[in-house]
C-alpha positions in Angstrom: 52.0 -38.8 47.6 52.6 -35.2 48.5 53.1 -34.2 44.9 49.8 -35.9 43.9 47.9 -34.0 46.6 49.4 -30.6 45.4 48.5 -31.4 41.8 45.0 -32.4 42.8 44.5 -29.2 44.9 45.8 -27.1 42.0 43.3 -28.8 39.6 40.4 -28.2 42.0 41.3 -24.5 42.4 41.4 -24.0 38.6 38.1 -25.8 38.1 36.4 -23.7 40.8 37.8 -20.4 39.4 35.3 -17.9 38.0 35.3 -16.9 34.3 36.1 -13.2 33.6 35.2 -11.4 30.4 34.9 -7.8 29.2 31.8 -6.2 27.7 31.1 -2.8 26.4 27.7 -1.2 27.0 27.0 1.4 24.3 24.0 3.0 26.2 22.7 3.2 29.7 21.6 -0.4 30.6 19.6 -1.8 33.4 20.9 -5.0 35.2 18.9 -6.4 38.1 17.3 -3.1 38.7 20.5 -1.1 38.6 21.3 1.4 35.9 24.8 1.1 34.4 26.2 4.0 32.3 27.7 3.3 28.9 31.3 2.1 29.1 33.5 -0.9 29.4 32.8 -3.4 32.2 34.4 -6.5 33.7 32.0 -9.5 33.7 32.7 -12.3 36.2 30.6 -15.5 36.0 30.6 -18.0 38.8 28.0 -20.8 39.1 24.6 -19.2 38.2 25.6 -15.6 39.1 27.2 -12.8 37.2 29.0 -9.7 38.6 29.3 -6.7 36.3 31.8 -4.2 37.6 33.5 -0.9 36.6 35.6 0.9 39.2 33.6 1.0 42.5 30.3 0.3 40.8 29.3 -3.4 40.9 26.0 -5.2 40.3 25.2 -8.9 40.8 22.5 -10.8 38.9 21.3 -14.4 38.6 21.9 -15.9 35.2 21.5 -19.1 33.3 24.7 -20.1 31.5 23.9 -21.7 28.2 26.1 -23.2 25.5 25.4 -22.3 21.8 26.1 -24.6 18.9 28.7 -22.3 17.4 31.2 -19.7 18.7 30.1 -16.1 18.8 32.3 -13.8 16.6 32.1 -10.9 19.0 30.7 -10.1 22.4 27.1 -8.8 22.1 24.4 -7.6 24.5 20.7 -8.3 23.8 18.1 -6.1 25.5 14.4 -5.9 26.3 13.0 -2.5 25.8 9.3 -2.4 26.7 9.3 0.8 28.8 11.9 2.9 27.1 14.7 1.5 29.3 17.3 -1.0 28.0 17.2 -4.0 30.3 20.0 -6.6 29.6 18.4 -9.9 28.7 21.5 -11.8 27.6 25.2 -11.4 26.9 26.9 -13.5 24.2 30.6 -13.9 24.9 32.8 -13.4 21.8 35.2 -16.2 20.9 33.2 -18.7 23.0 29.9 -20.6 22.9 28.8 -19.1 26.2 25.6 -17.2 26.5 24.5 -15.6 29.8 20.7 -15.4 30.0 19.5 -13.0 32.8 16.8 -14.3 35.1 14.7 -11.2 35.5 
């Protein structure tokens, strides 16, 4: 019985774990009102929230996680650029069918 409980607890912790990915921003990008400089960032997705971090800089934003019909070949960032600023609208995670749509 004790082994069954340990296996069950391990399965729950794996299922509840956040997904972590990497993304490269090639230009200054706005996420949830915060400007991020060009560079490589760690993207953590948990529930309907994304955390984009590099060093001490970290920004959280609400997202909708969607599933595409096919896997994305590479990670890509889509922007809205109405006022001369690049606002992140979605991130497509390479090698997966996951698309993060930002709820701005």
